[in-house]
VEXFITI-313780 format. One record per residue (C-alpha): residue number from 1; x, y, z. Coordinates in nm, 2 decimals, m for minus. Layout:
# residues N
k east north up
NUM X Y Z
...
//
This chain:
# residues 254
k east north up
1 m0.84 0.11 0.90
2 m1.07 m0.11 1.07
3 m1.08 m0.40 0.85
4 m0.86 m0.69 1.00
5 m0.58 m0.83 0.74
6 m0.37 m1.04 0.97
7 m0.54 m1.26 1.20
8 m0.31 m1.45 1.45
9 m0.48 m1.74 1.63
10 m0.29 m1.94 1.94
11 0.04 m1.94 1.72
12 0.30 m2.17 1.90
13 0.65 m2.31 1.72
14 0.88 m2.52 1.92
15 1.21 m2.65 1.81
16 1.33 m2.98 1.85
17 1.68 m3.00 1.98
18 1.84 m3.33 2.04
19 1.66 m3.43 2.37
20 1.57 m3.09 2.42
21 1.21 m2.90 2.33
22 1.25 m2.51 2.26
23 0.95 m2.31 2.21
24 1.04 m2.01 2.04
25 0.67 m1.89 2.03
26 0.40 m2.01 2.25
27 0.02 m1.96 2.20
28 0.03 m1.59 2.09
29 m0.28 m1.41 1.95
30 m0.33 m1.11 1.77
31 m0.48 m0.87 1.47
32 m0.33 m0.61 1.25
33 m0.59 m0.37 1.05
34 m0.51 m0.27 0.71
35 m0.28 0.02 0.68
36 m0.18 0.00 1.03
37 0.24 m0.02 1.08
38 0.26 m0.28 1.37
39 0.61 m0.34 1.58
40 0.71 m0.68 1.74
41 0.97 m0.54 1.97
42 1.21 m0.77 2.19
43 1.55 m0.82 2.27
44 1.73 m1.12 2.13
45 1.57 m1.45 2.14
46 1.27 m1.32 2.27
47 1.07 m1.50 1.95
48 0.99 m1.20 1.79
49 1.20 m1.30 1.46
50 1.03 m1.65 1.48
51 0.68 m1.52 1.50
52 0.76 m1.28 1.19
53 0.89 m1.59 0.98
54 0.54 m1.73 1.08
55 0.35 m1.46 0.94
56 0.54 m1.47 0.63
57 0.50 m1.90 0.59
58 0.90 m1.90 0.57
59 0.84 m2.13 0.89
60 0.57 m2.35 0.96
61 0.34 m2.33 1.26
62 0.33 m2.62 1.52
63 0.00 m2.58 1.58
64 m0.24 m2.21 1.60
65 m0.36 m2.04 1.31
66 m0.24 m1.77 1.05
67 m0.48 m1.59 0.85
68 m0.38 m1.30 0.60
69 m0.63 m1.17 0.40
70 m0.86 m1.45 0.46
71 m0.67 m1.72 0.39
72 m0.52 m1.97 0.67
73 m0.15 m1.97 0.54
74 m0.07 m2.30 0.74
75 m0.28 m2.49 0.46
76 m0.16 m2.39 0.17
77 0.14 m2.64 0.01
78 0.44 m2.47 m0.05
79 0.35 m2.38 m0.45
80 0.01 m2.19 m0.34
81 0.24 m2.06 m0.06
82 0.49 m1.92 m0.30
83 0.25 m1.74 m0.55
84 0.05 m1.59 m0.22
85 0.42 m1.40 m0.10
86 0.46 m1.31 m0.44
87 0.07 m1.14 m0.47
88 0.07 m1.01 m0.14
89 0.35 m0.95 0.04
90 0.69 m0.73 0.02
91 1.01 m0.79 0.25
92 1.31 m0.57 0.36
93 1.60 m0.76 0.57
94 1.84 m0.62 0.78
95 2.13 m0.75 0.53
96 2.00 m0.59 0.20
97 1.98 m0.90 0.05
98 2.11 m0.76 m0.28
99 2.18 m0.96 m0.61
100 2.60 m0.87 m0.59
101 2.59 m0.92 m0.94
102 2.30 m0.71 m1.06
103 2.21 m0.35 m1.06
104 1.98 m0.13 m0.83
105 1.76 m0.11 m1.10
106 1.79 m0.49 m1.18
107 1.71 m0.58 m0.83
108 1.43 m0.33 m0.80
109 1.28 m0.54 m1.15
110 1.27 m0.91 m0.94
111 0.96 m0.91 m0.85
112 0.80 m0.81 m1.16
113 0.97 m1.07 m1.36
114 0.83 m1.34 m1.08
115 0.44 m1.18 m1.13
116 0.55 m1.18 m1.54
117 0.55 m0.80 m1.57
118 0.66 m0.72 m1.96
119 1.00 m0.60 m1.95
120 0.91 m0.26 m2.09
121 0.69 m0.22 m1.82
122 0.88 m0.33 m1.53
123 1.17 m0.08 m1.60
124 0.92 0.20 m1.61
125 0.83 0.10 m1.29
126 1.15 m0.01 m1.08
127 1.29 0.36 m1.24
128 0.98 0.52 m1.07
129 1.03 0.43 m0.72
130 1.42 0.45 m0.74
131 1.36 0.83 m0.79
132 1.14 0.84 m0.52
133 1.38 0.69 m0.31
134 1.63 0.92 m0.39
135 1.87 0.65 m0.59
136 1.80 0.82 m0.98
137 2.17 0.82 m1.02
138 2.26 0.52 m0.91
139 2.04 0.30 m1.10
140 2.32 0.13 m1.30
141 2.52 0.09 m0.94
142 2.57 m0.26 m0.83
143 2.60 m0.30 m0.45
144 2.94 m0.26 m0.37
145 2.95 0.01 m0.52
146 2.71 0.17 m0.30
147 2.66 0.28 0.07
148 2.48 0.05 0.31
149 2.18 0.33 0.35
150 2.19 0.36 m0.04
151 2.18 m0.07 m0.04
152 1.88 m0.08 0.20
153 1.69 0.23 m0.02
154 1.71 m0.05 m0.30
155 1.60 m0.32 m0.04
156 1.29 m0.07 0.05
157 1.23 0.03 m0.33
158 1.21 m0.37 m0.46
159 1.01 m0.44 m0.12
160 0.79 m0.11 m0.25
161 0.75 m0.20 m0.61
162 0.48 m0.45 m0.68
163 0.29 m0.28 m0.45
164 0.24 m0.55 m0.23
165 m0.08 m0.53 0.04
166 0.18 m0.61 0.33
167 0.55 m0.52 0.38
168 0.73 m0.75 0.67
169 1.05 m0.58 0.75
170 1.32 m0.75 1.00
171 1.58 m0.56 1.16
172 1.55 m0.31 0.88
173 1.84 m0.10 1.04
174 2.02 m0.31 1.21
175 2.33 m0.23 1.00
176 2.28 0.15 0.97
177 2.43 0.45 1.16
178 2.14 0.68 1.33
179 2.13 0.95 1.09
180 2.07 0.71 0.83
181 1.83 0.50 1.02
182 1.61 0.78 1.05
183 1.61 0.85 0.67
184 1.52 0.51 0.63
185 1.22 0.51 0.89
186 1.09 0.82 0.75
187 1.10 0.63 0.37
188 0.94 0.30 0.45
189 0.70 0.49 0.71
190 0.58 0.77 0.41
191 0.59 0.43 0.11
192 0.32 0.27 0.34
193 0.12 0.56 0.42
194 0.06 0.67 0.06
195 0.01 0.33 m0.07
196 m0.21 0.23 0.21
197 m0.01 m0.04 0.32
198 0.05 m0.29 0.62
199 0.41 m0.29 0.76
200 0.49 m0.58 1.04
201 0.83 m0.44 1.15
202 1.07 m0.64 1.41
203 1.35 m0.47 1.62
204 1.50 m0.47 1.93
205 1.52 m0.06 1.93
206 1.21 0.10 2.13
207 1.35 0.41 1.95
208 1.25 0.27 1.56
209 0.89 0.13 1.74
210 0.77 0.48 1.80
211 0.71 0.49 1.46
212 0.45 0.25 1.49
213 0.03 0.25 1.52
214 0.09 m0.08 1.75
215 0.38 m0.23 1.91
216 0.33 m0.60 2.07
217 0.59 m0.62 2.33
218 0.75 m1.01 2.27
219 0.91 m1.18 2.55
220 1.05 m1.55 2.58
221 0.80 m1.64 2.31
222 0.50 m1.46 2.51
223 0.30 m1.13 2.41
224 0.37 m0.94 2.75
225 0.19 m0.65 2.60
226 0.00 m0.51 2.30
227 0.02 m0.09 2.32
228 m0.13 0.15 2.12
229 0.09 0.42 1.99
230 m0.15 0.74 1.96
231 0.12 0.96 1.83
232 0.34 0.75 1.62
233 0.67 0.94 1.43
234 0.67 0.97 1.06
235 0.44 0.92 0.77
236 0.40 1.23 0.59
237 0.30 1.05 0.28
238 0.64 1.17 0.03
239 0.56 1.29 m0.33
240 0.14 1.34 m0.30
241 0.12 1.61 m0.53
242 0.03 1.51 m0.88
243 0.31 1.44 m1.14
244 0.39 1.50 m1.51
245 0.65 1.18 m1.51
246 0.54 0.91 m1.72
247 0.72 0.66 m1.55
248 0.52 0.77 m1.19
249 0.18 0.75 m1.40
250 0.29 0.45 m1.44
251 0.33 0.37 m1.12
252 m0.04 0.50 m1.00
253 m0.16 0.27 m1.25
254 m0.03 m0.10 m1.08
//
């Protein structure tokens, strides 16, 4: 850690609904370091998901600036922003957001298709990461043939397969039971630690925030507190040993 990868400067987001102006994000400033696991913690309606969407370039700032990897995302047009997301960002969603007509393998391949990686290579990369997340026997299954936990593992594999610098996770365990929640959190943390990736996670669950290095408490669009967690949960780094699997080796080169 040490290098700042995300810098939020006096970010504001105001929605106009008829005569009413709703300030969802009220001039917040903070930074996130490379390799850090950062949690935006707050109740429903606190502004945490809006803040995540602003950082991901999904929503536009009303005012202020967000700089990611040295680039101001508010100054990008849609085409450049789309390329930037493909190059630097991965996403894990509460509702999984898998395409029902595609197999697990095909869903995981999608980010690699957009990056124009050749078919044989992206197939190897997708197979490799599905093995890492424990779905070696489910690659040819479609979402409706898998449990919620399995679908979220596919979602995690898809988010991490292209090795993005930053992974945004919006309530990634919101639809899961408690046991599967722990498994998914361990998986996200371990993948990020191994590949030295930055995680920005939104949650309302205090127990999940304990996996983070930095906890940003959000209330009514303001930052209430920034807490440094000296003893975060998880992070044992899965599959650290060298592998003889050619698919794994191909992944390591990416």
